[in-house]
TORVOTOR-192918 format. One record per residue (C-alpha): residue in three letters; x, y, z. Coordinates in steps of 0.001 Angstrom, whole numbers, padded with zeros to 6 digits, always signed. Example, Ala and Ser with C-alpha at 12.3 -4.5 7.8 and 13.67 -1.06 7.14 Angstrom:
2
ALA+012300-004500+007800SER+013670-001060+007140
//
This chain:
188
MET+013428-013512-023254PRO+011882-011060-020617SER+012258-008486-023288THR+010597-010090-025789ILE+007751-010524-023728LEU+007634-006787-022641GLY+007975-005895-026328ILE+005000-008353-027457ILE+003043-006391-024012ALA+004245-002886-025152SER+002488-003686-028687SER-000543-004855-027424GLY-001071-001312-025427GLY+000173-002699-022117ALA+003207-001063-020104ALA+006000-000205-022076SER+008763-001637-019850THR+010193-001887-016656SER+012070+001130-016800SER+008767+003191-016601TYR+009473+002723-012831GLU+011934+004884-011257SER+013111+004169-007090ILE+012285+007350-005150ALA+012767+005820-001735SER+012682+002517+000542ALA+012546+002440+004416THR+012628-000740+007000GLY+011075-000812+010101THR+012532-000143+013398GLY+010770-002628+015864SER+010069+000725+017707SER+008310+002892+015446ASN+004656+002257+014263THR+004921+005024+011187ILE+006619+004988+007695THR+007145+008139+006301PHE+007848+009105+002707SER+008155+012797+002309SER+009616+015087-000050ILE+008163+013472-003008PRO+008758+015038-005991SER+005680+015992-008416THR+007665+014521-011463TYR+005812+011264-012054LYS+002541+010638-013204HIS+001541+008213-010471LEU+003394+006431-007627GLN+003669+002882-006193ILE+004523+001254-002757ARG+005626-002400-002855SER+005800-003302+000657ILE+006500-006835+002498ALA+005627-006122+005979ARG+004789-007152+009785ASP+004205-005887+012984THR+004444-006622+016510ASN+000941-006559+017615THR-000045-010020+018965ASN-003203-010561+018160ASN-005041-012136+014997ASP-003232-013167+011748PHE-003334-009748+009998SER-002960-006296+010226SER-003628-003081+007849ILE-001179-000856+006770ARG-003287+002704+007440ILE-002214+005339+005077ARG-002604+008954+005534LEU-001565+011955+002575ASN+000427+015096+003658SER-000046+014166+007387ASP-003940+014829+007276THR-005607+013209+010192GLY-008880+014629+009939THR-011827+012607+008709ASN-011244+013476+005000TYR-010982+009894+003877VAL-012967+007278+002156ARG-012250+003321+001833HIS-013632+000306+000195LEU-012628-003295+000538LEU-013157-006680-001324ALA-011756-009726+000313GLY-011722-013564+000391ASP-010040-016224+002298GLY-010952-019182+000235THR-014160-019662+002425THR-015673-016345+002947VAL-016383-013171+000945THR-016436-009746+001968ALA-017067-006366+000599THR-017514-003245+002734GLY-017065+000366+002484ALA-016620+003586+004978THR-016400+007425+004553ALA-015511+010153+007024GLN-012468+008176+007708SER-009076+009216+009349SER-006771+007227+006957MET-007141+004839+003758ILE-006349+001048+004254ALA-004112-001536+002681ASN-004639-005003+004590GLY-000908-005799+003790ALA+000701-006651+006975ALA+001176-009852+008934ARG+000904-009765+012962GLN+004092-011094+015128ASN+002394-013719+017280GLY-001081-013914+015268SER+000628-015713+012326THR+003152-018393+012141ALA+006697-017403+012878ASN+008263-015506+009922ILE+005196-014887+007708MET+004985-011466+006401GLY+001996-009821+004553VAL+002683-008057+001175SER+001121-005129-000635ILE+001373-003200-003715ILE-000238+000080-003367ASP-001104+002840-006197PHE-001809+006541-006086ILE-003037+007624-008924ASP-002454+011122-010225TYR-000879+011936-007147ALA+000773+015385-008043SER-002736+016695-009838THR-004050+020244-007774THR-007357+019694-009643LYS-008808+016263-008565ASN-009089+014560-005035LYS-006280+011672-004924THR-007563+007835-005321MET-005437+004701-004200LYS-005676+001123-004972ALA-004148-001897-003278ILE-003807-005548-003762SER-002381-007504-000503GLY-002704-010539+001097ASN-000595-012986+003532ASP-000718-016638+004415VAL-001533-017821+007701ASN-000266-021478+008016GLY-001959-022301+004863SER-004884-020334+004677GLY-004651-016680+004697PHE-006397-014231+002509ILE-006388-011644-000544ARG-007900-008180-000490LEU-008557-005329-002923ASN-008830-001863-001468SER-009286+001360-002759GLY-009463+005047-001030LEU-010352+008305-001913TRP-008916+011246-000027LEU-010976+014331-000238ASN-008334+016792-001290THR-006740+018226-004248ASN-003551+018942-003009ALA-000418+017235-004584VAL+000692+014500-002171THR+004137+015222-000877THR+003891+012835+001963ILE+002782+009284+002378GLU+002653+007844+006086LEU+002035+004083+006501LEU+000861+003333+010024THR+000403-000053+011553ASP-002987-000873+013390ALA-001222-001686+016515GLY+001990-002217+017720PHE+005422-001514+015663TRP+006677-002221+012083THR+009156-005089+012549THR+012832-005019+011440ALA+012320-007473+008801SER+009465-005040+007155THR+010147-003330+004062PHE+008785-000443+002308ALA+009586+001077-001286LEU+008397+003851-003025TYR+008639+003957-006974GLY+007648+007281-009290ILE+005824+005828-012572LYS+006544+007728-015465GLY+003646+009075-017565
//
């Protein structure tokens, strides 16, 4: 049945198949580091995707952001946007001259109910191009004991270099040992 559905989607101009994705690397939090780094990323794919299930050790609030830096660039060369909803309130924000892009997809250790994780799917478009600035889009969210949120983020790295390193940093604290991150290459 799943192959039938994929065939229908492909004939409609959608994604051809799940074999369009190839696993490049995966990482797990250590409980003592605030950074997950994917380095030496090959330039052989059209786009990249990171899928995460994450939680940090910070004890404030209910959610945490995944701050994203490309090629170890810590300068104010990033632009970011956010659309968010929690069932009651809708938020839209943007900022220029930032030191990172953001995907709001982690839960905080003590701010949320025990064992609740945040999830994110983060896409990097045309990451290997050397003629355009790099863009990122993410959908993420988490449950906060029955409430929770969903967030759509987009970001821009004002640099035309090919992306070879992606760093994922917590707002505060460290990535827990239950946090997992998987990097995929998307074929063109």
